[in-house]
BAGU-393902 format. One record per residue (C-alpha): x, y, z; residue in three letters. Coordinates in Angstrom, 1 decimal, decimal comma, always signed. Layout:
N
{node {X; Y; Z}; "ALA"},
...
END
This chain:
407
{node {+0,0; +0,0; +0,0}; "MET"},
{node {+2,9; +2,4; +0,8}; "HIS"},
{node {+4,3; +1,7; -2,7}; "PHE"},
{node {+1,0; +2,5; -4,3}; "ILE"},
{node {+0,5; +5,7; -2,2}; "ARG"},
{node {+3,9; +7,0; -3,3}; "ILE"},
{node {+3,1; +6,2; -7,0}; "VAL"},
{node {-0,2; +8,1; -6,7}; "LEU"},
{node {+1,5; +11,0; -5,1}; "LEU"},
{node {+4,0; +11,4; -7,9}; "PHE"},
{node {+1,3; +10,9; -10,4}; "SER"},
{node {-0,6; +13,8; -8,9}; "LYS"},
{node {+2,5; +15,9; -9,0}; "ASN"},
{node {+3,0; +15,1; -12,7}; "ASN"},
{node {-0,5; +16,2; -13,4}; "VAL"},
{node {+0,1; +19,5; -11,6}; "ILE"},
{node {+3,3; +19,9; -13,6}; "GLN"},
{node {+1,4; +19,5; -16,8}; "LEU"},
{node {-1,2; +22,1; -15,7}; "GLN"},
{node {+1,5; +24,6; -14,9}; "ARG"},
{node {+3,0; +24,2; -18,4}; "LYS"},
{node {-0,3; +24,1; -20,3}; "TRP"},
{node {+0,8; +26,8; -22,7}; "LEU"},
{node {+4,0; +25,1; -23,9}; "SER"},
{node {+2,6; +21,5; -24,0}; "LEU"},
{node {+0,2; +22,0; -27,0}; "PRO"},
{node {+3,1; +23,4; -29,0}; "LEU"},
{node {+5,2; +20,3; -28,2}; "LEU"},
{node {+2,3; +18,1; -29,2}; "LEU"},
{node {+2,0; +19,8; -32,6}; "LEU"},
{node {+5,7; +19,2; -33,3}; "LEU"},
{node {+5,2; +15,5; -34,4}; "PRO"},
{node {+2,7; +16,6; -37,1}; "PHE"},
{node {+5,4; +18,7; -38,7}; "ILE"},
{node {+7,9; +15,9; -38,5}; "ILE"},
{node {+5,5; +13,3; -39,8}; "VAL"},
{node {+4,5; +15,6; -42,7}; "GLY"},
{node {+8,1; +15,9; -43,8}; "LEU"},
{node {+8,8; +12,1; -43,4}; "ILE"},
{node {+5,6; +11,1; -45,3}; "LEU"},
{node {+6,4; +13,5; -48,1}; "TRP"},
{node {+9,9; +12,0; -48,5}; "ILE"},
{node {+8,7; +8,3; -48,1}; "ILE"},
{node {+5,7; +8,6; -50,5}; "ILE"},
{node {+7,9; +10,3; -53,1}; "THR"},
{node {+10,7; +7,8; -52,8}; "PHE"},
{node {+8,9; +4,5; -52,3}; "PHE"},
{node {+5,6; +4,8; -54,2}; "THR"},
{node {+6,1; +3,8; -57,8}; "PRO"},
{node {+4,4; +5,7; -60,6}; "ASP"},
{node {+2,0; +3,7; -62,8}; "GLU"},
{node {+3,0; +5,8; -65,8}; "ALA"},
{node {+6,7; +4,9; -65,2}; "ASN"},
{node {+6,8; +1,3; -64,1}; "PRO"},
{node {+9,8; -0,7; -63,0}; "ILE"},
{node {+11,4; -2,2; -66,1}; "ARG"},
{node {+13,2; -5,5; -65,6}; "VAL"},
{node {+15,1; -7,5; -68,2}; "GLY"},
{node {+15,2; -11,4; -68,5}; "LEU"},
{node {+18,4; -12,8; -69,9}; "VAL"},
{node {+18,3; -16,5; -70,8}; "ASP"},
{node {+21,8; -17,9; -71,2}; "LEU"},
{node {+20,7; -21,5; -70,8}; "ASP"},
{node {+18,1; -21,4; -73,6}; "ARG"},
{node {+16,4; -24,6; -72,5}; "SER"},
{node {+12,7; -25,3; -72,6}; "LYS"},
{node {+12,6; -25,1; -68,8}; "GLU"},
{node {+14,1; -21,6; -68,6}; "THR"},
{node {+11,9; -20,4; -71,5}; "LYS"},
{node {+8,8; -21,7; -69,7}; "MET"},
{node {+9,8; -19,9; -66,4}; "ILE"},
{node {+10,6; -16,7; -68,3}; "ALA"},
{node {+7,3; -16,8; -70,2}; "ASP"},
{node {+5,4; -17,5; -67,0}; "LEU"},
{node {+7,1; -14,6; -65,1}; "LEU"},
{node {+6,5; -12,3; -68,1}; "ASP"},
{node {+2,8; -13,2; -68,2}; "ASP"},
{node {+2,5; -13,0; -64,4}; "THR"},
{node {+4,2; -9,6; -64,1}; "SER"},
{node {+1,8; -8,0; -66,6}; "GLN"},
{node {-0,9; -8,3; -63,9}; "LEU"},
{node {+1,0; -5,6; -62,0}; "SER"},
{node {+1,1; -2,1; -63,5}; "SER"},
{node {+4,2; -1,4; -61,6}; "TYR"},
{node {+6,6; -4,0; -63,0}; "ILE"},
{node {+7,4; -4,8; -66,7}; "GLN"},
{node {+9,5; -7,8; -67,6}; "LEU"},
{node {+11,0; -8,2; -71,1}; "ASN"},
{node {+13,3; -11,0; -72,5}; "THR"},
{node {+16,5; -9,6; -74,1}; "MET"},
{node {+20,1; -10,4; -74,8}; "GLU"},
{node {+22,7; -9,7; -72,0}; "GLU"},
{node {+24,5; -7,1; -74,0}; "GLN"},
{node {+21,3; -5,2; -74,6}; "VAL"},
{node {+20,4; -5,4; -70,9}; "ALA"},
{node {+23,9; -4,1; -69,9}; "LYS"},
{node {+23,5; -1,2; -72,4}; "LYS"},
{node {+20,1; -0,3; -71,0}; "LYS"},
{node {+21,4; -0,4; -67,5}; "ILE"},
{node {+24,1; +2,0; -68,5}; "GLN"},
{node {+21,5; +4,3; -70,1}; "ASN"},
{node {+19,3; +4,0; -67,0}; "ASN"},
{node {+16,5; +2,4; -69,1}; "LEU"},
{node {+16,3; -0,7; -66,9}; "LEU"},
{node {+16,0; -1,0; -63,1}; "SER"},
{node {+17,7; -4,4; -63,1}; "THR"},
{node {+18,0; -7,6; -65,1}; "TYR"},
{node {+17,7; -11,3; -64,1}; "ILE"},
{node {+20,0; -13,9; -65,6}; "VAL"},
{node {+19,3; -17,6; -66,2}; "PHE"},
{node {+22,9; -19,0; -66,1}; "PRO"},
{node {+24,2; -21,6; -68,6}; "ASN"},
{node {+23,9; -24,6; -66,4}; "ASP"},
{node {+20,6; -23,7; -64,8}; "PHE"},
{node {+18,6; -26,7; -66,2}; "THR"},
{node {+21,5; -29,2; -65,5}; "ASN"},
{node {+21,8; -28,0; -61,9}; "ASP"},
{node {+18,1; -28,1; -61,5}; "LEU"},
{node {+17,9; -31,9; -62,4}; "TYR"},
{node {+21,2; -32,8; -60,7}; "GLN"},
{node {+20,0; -31,5; -57,4}; "GLY"},
{node {+22,5; -28,6; -57,2}; "HIS"},
{node {+21,4; -25,3; -55,7}; "SER"},
{node {+19,9; -23,0; -58,4}; "VAL"},
{node {+20,6; -19,3; -58,4}; "GLU"},
{node {+19,2; -16,4; -60,5}; "LEU"},
{node {+21,9; -13,7; -60,6}; "PRO"},
{node {+20,5; -10,1; -60,4}; "ILE"},
{node {+22,3; -7,1; -61,8}; "ILE"},
{node {+20,9; -3,9; -60,4}; "GLY"},
{node {+21,0; -0,3; -61,5}; "ASN"},
{node {+23,0; +1,8; -59,1}; "PRO"},
{node {+20,9; +4,8; -60,0}; "HIS"},
{node {+17,7; +3,0; -58,9}; "GLN"},
{node {+18,5; +1,3; -55,6}; "PRO"},
{node {+14,9; +1,1; -54,3}; "ALA"},
{node {+13,6; -0,5; -57,5}; "GLN"},
{node {+16,5; -2,9; -57,6}; "SER"},
{node {+15,8; -4,0; -54,0}; "GLN"},
{node {+12,2; -4,6; -54,7}; "MET"},
{node {+13,0; -6,8; -57,7}; "ILE"},
{node {+15,6; -8,6; -55,6}; "LYS"},
{node {+12,9; -9,6; -53,1}; "GLU"},
{node {+10,6; -10,6; -56,0}; "PHE"},
{node {+13,3; -12,9; -57,5}; "VAL"},
{node {+14,2; -14,4; -54,2}; "GLU"},
{node {+10,6; -15,4; -53,8}; "SER"},
{node {+10,7; -16,9; -57,3}; "VAL"},
{node {+13,9; -18,8; -56,4}; "THR"},
{node {+12,4; -20,3; -53,3}; "ARG"},
{node {+9,4; -21,6; -55,3}; "HIS"},
{node {+11,7; -23,1; -57,9}; "ILE"},
{node {+13,7; -24,9; -55,2}; "ARG"},
{node {+10,5; -26,3; -53,7}; "ALA"},
{node {+9,6; -27,6; -57,2}; "SER"},
{node {+13,1; -28,9; -57,6}; "GLN"},
{node {+12,9; -31,0; -54,5}; "ALA"},
{node {+9,6; -32,6; -55,6}; "ASN"},
{node {+10,9; -33,3; -59,1}; "VAL"},
{node {+14,1; -34,9; -57,8}; "LEU"},
{node {+12,1; -37,2; -55,6}; "THR"},
{node {+9,9; -38,2; -58,6}; "ILE"},
{node {+13,0; -38,7; -60,8}; "ASN"},
{node {+14,6; -40,9; -58,2}; "HIS"},
{node {+11,6; -43,3; -58,1}; "TYR"},
{node {+11,2; -43,2; -61,9}; "ALA"},
{node {+14,8; -44,5; -62,2}; "LYS"},
{node {+14,1; -47,3; -59,8}; "GLU"},
{node {+11,1; -48,3; -61,8}; "LEU"},
{node {+13,3; -48,6; -64,9}; "GLY"},
{node {+11,4; -46,1; -67,0}; "MET"},
{node {+12,9; -45,3; -70,4}; "ASP"},
{node {+15,2; -42,2; -70,3}; "ASP"},
{node {+13,4; -40,3; -73,0}; "GLU"},
{node {+10,0; -41,0; -71,4}; "LYS"},
{node {+11,4; -40,2; -68,0}; "ARG"},
{node {+12,8; -36,9; -69,1}; "ASN"},
{node {+9,5; -35,9; -70,7}; "ASP"},
{node {+7,6; -37,1; -67,6}; "PHE"},
{node {+9,9; -35,1; -65,3}; "ILE"},
{node {+9,5; -32,0; -67,4}; "PHE"},
{node {+5,8; -32,2; -67,2}; "GLU"},
{node {+5,9; -32,7; -63,5}; "GLN"},
{node {+8,3; -29,7; -63,2}; "PHE"},
{node {+5,9; -27,6; -65,2}; "LYS"},
{node {+3,0; -28,6; -62,9}; "GLU"},
{node {+4,9; -27,7; -59,8}; "PHE"},
{node {+6,1; -24,4; -61,2}; "VAL"},
{node {+2,7; -23,4; -62,4}; "PHE"},
{node {+1,3; -24,3; -59,0}; "TYR"},
{node {+3,8; -22,4; -57,0}; "THR"},
{node {+4,4; -19,3; -59,0}; "ILE"},
{node {+1,5; -19,4; -61,4}; "GLY"},
{node {-1,9; -17,8; -61,2}; "ARG"},
{node {-0,4; -14,5; -60,2}; "THR"},
{node {+0,5; -15,8; -56,7}; "ARG"},
{node {+3,7; -13,7; -56,4}; "ILE"},
{node {+2,1; -10,4; -57,5}; "ILE"},
{node {-1,0; -11,0; -55,3}; "ASP"},
{node {+1,2; -11,7; -52,3}; "LYS"},
{node {+3,0; -8,4; -52,8}; "ASN"},
{node {-0,2; -6,5; -53,3}; "GLU"},
{node {-1,7; -7,9; -50,1}; "ILE"},
{node {+1,4; -7,3; -47,9}; "THR"},
{node {+2,7; -4,2; -49,5}; "ASN"},
{node {-0,2; -1,8; -48,8}; "GLN"},
{node {+2,2; +1,1; -49,3}; "ALA"},
{node {+1,8; +0,7; -53,1}; "THR"},
{node {-1,7; -1,0; -53,1}; "ALA"},
{node {-3,4; +1,6; -51,0}; "ASN"},
{node {-0,8; +4,4; -50,3}; "PRO"},
{node {-3,2; +7,0; -48,9}; "VAL"},
{node {-4,7; +4,8; -46,2}; "SER"},
{node {-1,3; +3,2; -45,5}; "TYR"},
{node {+0,6; +6,4; -44,9}; "TYR"},
{node {-2,3; +7,9; -43,0}; "ALA"},
{node {-2,2; +5,0; -40,6}; "MET"},
{node {+1,6; +5,2; -40,5}; "ALA"},
{node {+1,6; +8,9; -39,8}; "GLY"},
{node {-0,8; +8,3; -36,9}; "TRP"},
{node {+1,5; +5,5; -35,6}; "PHE"},
{node {+4,6; +7,8; -35,8}; "VAL"},
{node {+2,7; +10,7; -34,1}; "ILE"},
{node {+1,7; +8,4; -31,2}; "ILE"},
{node {+5,3; +7,3; -30,7}; "THR"},
{node {+6,7; +10,9; -30,8}; "LEU"},
{node {+4,0; +11,9; -28,3}; "TRP"},
{node {+5,1; +9,2; -25,9}; "LEU"},
{node {+8,7; +10,4; -26,1}; "LEU"},
{node {+7,8; +14,1; -25,7}; "ILE"},
{node {+5,4; +13,7; -22,8}; "ILE"},
{node {+7,7; +11,3; -20,9}; "TYR"},
{node {+10,6; +13,7; -21,3}; "ASN"},
{node {+8,3; +16,7; -20,4}; "PHE"},
{node {+7,7; +15,1; -17,0}; "LEU"},
{node {+11,4; +14,6; -16,3}; "TYR"},
{node {+12,7; +16,3; -13,2}; "LYS"},
{node {+16,3; +16,3; -12,1}; "LYS"},
{node {+16,6; +15,7; -8,4}; "ASP"},
{node {+19,7; +16,6; -6,4}; "THR"},
{node {+21,7; +13,9; -4,6}; "ASN"},
{node {+20,6; +15,4; -1,2}; "THR"},
{node {+17,0; +15,2; -2,2}; "LEU"},
{node {+17,4; +11,6; -3,4}; "LYS"},
{node {+18,9; +10,6; +0,0}; "GLN"},
{node {+16,1; +12,3; +1,9}; "ARG"},
{node {+13,5; +10,6; -0,2}; "MET"},
{node {+15,1; +7,2; +0,4}; "LYS"},
{node {+14,8; +7,7; +4,1}; "LEU"},
{node {+11,0; +8,0; +3,6}; "TYR"},
{node {+10,9; +4,8; +1,5}; "GLY"},
{node {+10,7; +6,6; -1,9}; "VAL"},
{node {+12,6; +4,9; -4,7}; "HIS"},
{node {+13,3; +5,8; -8,3}; "GLU"},
{node {+11,1; +3,1; -9,6}; "LEU"},
{node {+8,0; +4,7; -8,0}; "GLN"},
{node {+8,7; +8,0; -9,8}; "GLN"},
{node {+9,2; +6,1; -13,1}; "ILE"},
{node {+5,9; +4,2; -12,8}; "ILE"},
{node {+4,1; +7,4; -12,1}; "ALA"},
{node {+5,5; +9,0; -15,2}; "LYS"},
{node {+4,6; +5,9; -17,2}; "ILE"},
{node {+1,1; +6,0; -15,9}; "PHE"},
{node {+0,4; +9,7; -16,7}; "ILE"},
{node {+2,2; +9,5; -20,1}; "THR"},
{node {+0,2; +6,4; -21,0}; "LEU"},
{node {-3,1; +7,8; -19,9}; "PHE"},
{node {-2,7; +11,2; -21,7}; "LEU"},
{node {-1,2; +9,7; -24,9}; "THR"},
{node {-3,8; +7,0; -25,2}; "PHE"},
{node {-6,6; +9,6; -25,1}; "ILE"},
{node {-4,9; +11,8; -27,6}; "LEU"},
{node {-4,1; +8,8; -29,9}; "ALA"},
{node {-7,7; +7,6; -30,0}; "MET"},
{node {-9,1; +11,1; -30,6}; "MET"},
{node {-6,7; +11,5; -33,5}; "LEU"},
{node {-7,5; +8,1; -34,8}; "PHE"},
{node {-11,2; +8,8; -35,1}; "PHE"},
{node {-10,5; +12,2; -36,7}; "ILE"},
{node {-8,3; +10,4; -39,4}; "ILE"},
{node {-10,9; +7,7; -39,7}; "GLN"},
{node {-13,6; +10,2; -40,5}; "SER"},
{node {-11,5; +11,5; -43,5}; "PHE"},
{node {-10,3; +8,0; -44,6}; "MET"},
{node {-13,8; +6,4; -44,3}; "ASN"},
{node {-12,3; +3,2; -42,8}; "TRP"},
{node {-14,9; +0,6; -42,1}; "GLU"},
{node {-14,3; +0,4; -38,3}; "ILE"},
{node {-17,0; -1,2; -36,1}; "VAL"},
{node {-17,1; -1,2; -32,3}; "LEU"},
{node {-15,2; -4,6; -32,0}; "SER"},
{node {-12,5; -3,2; -34,4}; "ASP"},
{node {-12,2; +0,0; -32,3}; "ALA"},
{node {-11,8; -2,1; -29,1}; "ILE"},
{node {-9,1; -4,2; -30,6}; "ARG"},
{node {-7,3; -1,2; -32,1}; "ILE"},
{node {-7,4; +0,5; -28,7}; "GLY"},
{node {-6,1; -2,6; -26,9}; "SER"},
{node {-3,2; -3,0; -29,4}; "ILE"},
{node {-2,4; +0,7; -29,1}; "THR"},
{node {-2,4; +0,6; -25,3}; "GLY"},
{node {-0,1; -2,4; -25,2}; "LEU"},
{node {+2,2; -0,7; -27,7}; "TYR"},
{node {+2,3; +2,5; -25,6}; "CYS"},
{node {+3,0; +0,5; -22,5}; "PHE"},
{node {+5,8; -1,5; -24,1}; "ALA"},
{node {+7,4; +1,6; -25,6}; "PHE"},
{node {+7,4; +3,5; -22,3}; "LEU"},
{node {+8,8; +0,4; -20,4}; "LEU"},
{node {+11,7; +0,5; -22,9}; "GLY"},
{node {+12,4; +4,2; -22,2}; "ILE"},
{node {+12,1; +3,5; -18,4}; "ALA"},
{node {+14,7; +0,7; -18,7}; "ILE"},
{node {+17,0; +3,1; -20,5}; "LEU"},
{node {+16,4; +5,8; -17,9}; "GLU"},
{node {+17,5; +3,4; -15,1}; "VAL"},
{node {+20,5; +2,2; -17,0}; "MET"},
{node {+21,8; +5,6; -18,3}; "VAL"},
{node {+22,3; +8,1; -15,5}; "PRO"},
{node {+23,3; +11,2; -17,6}; "SER"},
{node {+20,4; +13,4; -18,7}; "GLN"},
{node {+22,1; +14,5; -21,9}; "ARG"},
{node {+23,0; +11,0; -22,8}; "LEU"},
{node {+19,5; +9,9; -22,1}; "GLN"},
{node {+18,1; +12,2; -24,7}; "LEU"},
{node {+20,5; +10,8; -27,3}; "LEU"},
{node {+19,7; +7,2; -26,3}; "VAL"},
{node {+15,9; +7,9; -26,3}; "TYR"},
{node {+16,1; +9,3; -29,8}; "SER"},
{node {+18,1; +6,3; -31,1}; "LEU"},
{node {+15,7; +4,0; -29,4}; "TYR"},
{node {+12,7; +5,7; -31,0}; "THR"},
{node {+14,2; +5,9; -34,4}; "GLY"},
{node {+15,3; +2,3; -34,5}; "ILE"},
{node {+11,9; +0,9; -33,4}; "PHE"},
{node {+10,0; +3,2; -35,8}; "LEU"},
{node {+12,2; +2,0; -38,7}; "LEU"},
{node {+11,7; -1,6; -37,8}; "LEU"},
{node {+7,9; -1,2; -37,4}; "SER"},
{node {+7,3; -0,6; -41,1}; "GLY"},
{node {+5,6; +2,8; -40,6}; "ALA"},
{node {+8,5; +4,7; -42,2}; "ILE"},
{node {+9,9; +2,1; -44,6}; "ILE"},
{node {+7,5; -0,7; -45,6}; "PRO"},
{node {+8,6; -4,1; -44,4}; "VAL"},
{node {+8,8; -5,5; -48,0}; "ILE"},
{node {+11,8; -3,2; -48,6}; "TYR"},
{node {+13,8; -4,5; -45,6}; "LEU"},
{node {+16,2; -7,5; -46,0}; "PRO"},
{node {+14,5; -10,8; -45,9}; "PHE"},
{node {+16,5; -12,1; -43,0}; "ARG"},
{node {+15,6; -9,0; -41,0}; "LEU"},
{node {+11,9; -9,6; -41,8}; "GLN"},
{node {+12,0; -13,0; -40,1}; "GLU"},
{node {+13,0; -11,3; -36,8}; "LEU"},
{node {+10,3; -8,6; -36,9}; "LEU"},
{node {+7,8; -10,8; -35,2}; "ALA"},
{node {+9,8; -10,4; -32,0}; "TYR"},
{node {+9,8; -6,6; -32,1}; "ILE"},
{node {+6,9; -4,9; -30,4}; "PHE"},
{node {+6,6; -2,0; -32,8}; "SER"},
{node {+6,6; -4,3; -35,8}; "SER"},
{node {+4,1; -6,6; -34,2}; "GLU"},
{node {+1,8; -3,6; -33,3}; "THR"},
{node {+2,0; -2,0; -36,8}; "PHE"},
{node {+1,3; -5,4; -38,4}; "TYR"},
{node {-1,9; -6,0; -36,5}; "TRP"},
{node {-3,1; -2,4; -37,0}; "LEU"},
{node {-2,5; -2,8; -40,7}; "GLN"},
{node {-4,4; -6,1; -40,7}; "GLU"},
{node {-7,4; -4,7; -38,8}; "ILE"},
{node {-7,6; -1,3; -40,5}; "ILE"},
{node {-6,5; -1,9; -44,1}; "LEU"},
{node {-7,1; -5,7; -44,6}; "ASN"},
{node {-10,4; -5,9; -42,6}; "GLY"},
{node {-9,2; -8,8; -40,4}; "ARG"},
{node {-11,8; -9,6; -37,7}; "SER"},
{node {-9,5; -11,0; -35,1}; "TYR"},
{node {-6,0; -10,3; -33,6}; "SER"},
{node {-3,4; -12,1; -31,5}; "ASP"},
{node {-2,6; -10,2; -28,3}; "PHE"},
{node {-0,4; -12,9; -26,9}; "ILE"},
{node {+3,0; -11,9; -28,5}; "PRO"},
{node {+2,6; -8,3; -27,7}; "LEU"},
{node {+1,4; -9,0; -24,2}; "GLY"},
{node {+4,4; -11,3; -23,7}; "GLY"},
{node {+6,7; -8,5; -24,8}; "MET"},
{node {+5,1; -6,1; -22,3}; "VAL"},
{node {+5,4; -8,5; -19,4}; "LEU"},
{node {+9,1; -9,3; -20,4}; "THR"},
{node {+9,9; -5,6; -20,5}; "SER"},
{node {+8,1; -5,0; -17,1}; "LEU"},
{node {+10,1; -7,8; -15,4}; "PHE"},
{node {+13,4; -6,4; -16,9}; "ILE"},
{node {+12,6; -3,0; -15,5}; "LEU"},
{node {+11,8; -4,4; -12,1}; "LEU"},
{node {+14,9; -6,5; -12,1}; "GLY"},
{node {+17,3; -3,7; -13,2}; "ILE"},
{node {+15,7; -1,2; -10,7}; "SER"},
{node {+16,1; -3,7; -7,9}; "ASN"},
{node {+19,7; -4,4; -8,7}; "VAL"},
{node {+20,5; -0,7; -9,0}; "LYS"},
{node {+18,8; +0,1; -5,7}; "GLU"},
{node {+21,0; -2,6; -4,0}; "ARG"},
{node {+24,2; -1,4; -5,6}; "ILE"},
{node {+23,7; +2,2; -4,6}; "PHE"},
{node {+22,0; +1,5; -1,2}; "LYS"},
END
């Protein structure tokens, strides 16, 4: 009870501090809108492709086999479903010249031994030559080709299994080769046919499929994060060593002050965040029902709590106030970049994408995107809740250790 009374006392003092500075606080709360406006303008200009100027990609077939011709034709046909990507088969010298003249974003090469490696069980690769003047477009095509390569390898594994048993059955070589080719075609058509690759990118990359709604939601997410940082720092108060010693004599600890700041920052930011969300929703005409609003509010609250716990951990670990501001800024910038709100996840390296499920900002933005933009009627709170509990235990552990060391 004593611990709770102290937390409530500091919370009351924080509210009084906000009331005393009510003139400067609104100006600080408007600062994120200016920052977000500049960021969104840069991101939309840089990452959103123009339908009138699609990404041009060359296909160079050095193997010239019926397998590579089939894959090239299939990719060419599939890509036409996207108004942002155009694939054209050409000679390598032509592709190099177009790269030099900045007429191609990149070109893909089917190497000489592609078919032989495919049927011999060797790892198949599709070299990608990018345009140094178009790095974002080249990276996007790289992700596209890596997806194609993974599907081809899956088909290769199945075909090799069939080929192995066909040899054991004593099938004639010519018939077996024709049979294997037909099986390979079926697997390839199943895995990369029927516009599966392009559809997947359109679903997951809302930045190009629905840029206005995506960046409106991303801007809201960034503003919430900046509000958390600003309000938490606004409540910072430097205590002298003498005052700290006197407070310890009365059973007051640093953790109680931190919890009070977290509570007030969380409460104020959550109210502002939901008010801003419904304002944006009225302009965007998002189809949000009551159950969606509850889930969005719950996810937002968990995110705010997790973010503030991270800042609190840094405050306990970093004693210098000037250094704290630098660390807070780096912490905020890194987690915003990894969330997908500034740079869409599809543009991040594939290996990094596999780790994003363990980062609270990325997990939050993913579920907000699923609910608001994709209309998903359910959400998983367990991963985000687990991250919040883990951060809370870390904060309690570090605070306890620090209190014992400096006791």
